[in-house]
Phi, psi and omega in degrees: 000134180293139178275139184290149179291134178229157175285137178303136177255139180300145175288322177249140177275074178239143179294348178294323188282136180199141180253146170090204190292144169240162177273120186228084185264133179286326177222175179295154179302148179070013178282130185300144178300129178282142173233141178237128176261328190253337185251146174251108186257119181242106182302141173265329170224167180293343187227344181215130174091127179215136167275141187236130174239180179088006181231130170260101187283359172269357175261184178295134177262096179288175185291323178296317178295316180300323178293320178291324177297318180292320179295317180298324178290316176302319183289316189255348176072332173213132180231149187232146178231140179250159167057042174269075184286156178063028180277110186267168172303328177293323174296322183295314179296323181293318179296312175303326180296344175297332184258335180158203188267132177303146177226130181276144168284127186295345186253356185274148170292146182267151176265187180286343181255122179307134179092344181254122179266131179256121186243098181253122179242139178199202180293340180258342179229100188277140173297139182231013183266014183274062173205142182298126183205160172247124185301137175056023177295350178276006177258150183297329176235085184302154181305136179284331181187181180213154177237114187247131178241137178273119180263310181215128182232157180287163179299328176210153181089176180082017176297167171234144178242153174229147178235134181284109182278349168289316178294323178299321177290311185306327183269001172294149177296153178297326175301316178296317179301317178294324179295320187266350179303125180086349176290150174241155180228151176271134176242137184208139179274347186300316182297339180257285176304316181298337182296339181250018182246161169277164175301326182291319176294324177297314179301323178294312183287332182299332181300321183254353181229073177281170178300153180225163177243140173228150175299144177296327174243115180252161174257130179306134184295339179249334180251342183079000181292143176286136181224141172283124188235069167223146177214156192299312184285329190256331183277113187266326180193161176261131183293132173096354183253154174292169181295322182296311178300318179306306182299319179297310185286318180294323175303315184290324183284315183293335179295339186297330181293343184276359184280123188298328178296342178271356195246162169229146183235133183240128175270112183288149169225156175303144177075013178269155177227143170232135175236127182229154174272105188291342178274327184272343183230164162245162189231152175219118177266112187285123187256072179245011188254352180306138002263022178294165182264140178216121183239123179231156174234137188223141168235132177262153179250130182303141182252201180227160173298145183265151179215000000 
């Protein structure tokens, strides 16, 4: 006898699982359509990530070009450039300056140029950024964005992924949105960076980097769009909830970055650049290239307190 047709049921009762269409809006409602005269913008997905051509970032960046670069980043949240040859640390600093003042990560090794962090991974130094995270969320004013340059990449592997946290918020149930509205969460670097430090090192950094609180749902400082702002390594608890409620709610929220429809993936080549909006996205550096060598240089852009 024929069995009646039924809707597939998820194996796990997790809010991550969902069948069918998701809401994937590139920008906030009523945002004017972006127009570009100087840049050639090629989307990698309909709502996050675009490769950008038409700009030599080793030349002078005039205000017209800077304005289009800022617009492209607001629209696509992460933008990519290929074949930026002869790109020096001075060019790197000038490009980051389009968005603001460079900000050093207190835990990253420094390069010969102030403000530029050199991240070299190989058989002796294993990459540890393979977890969905928002840079510097453990700071009172998290980084607004970052500019990352590929210096040396393995023949295969070492891609980076970004997740759109506006889409992550939009697709929460109305019940969940109401539940988290107005909540704040504690962000702290000790459970992650502190795991490889001595007690003395932790005490040293703790003086200038105490735990901080940010809203669970923030409004983007430039677009006003609502964004889910919790991440696995740095968000330690939601204020005012019991331990059991914290674990259940944080588990549900941090899983949202793992949904493929919210993501874009970039294959690095030498002389490639990525610029991302650190408030609008989370990032995951895929660590599938060990023990091969991968060398990147990064500048973060100082941010503002979130609300």
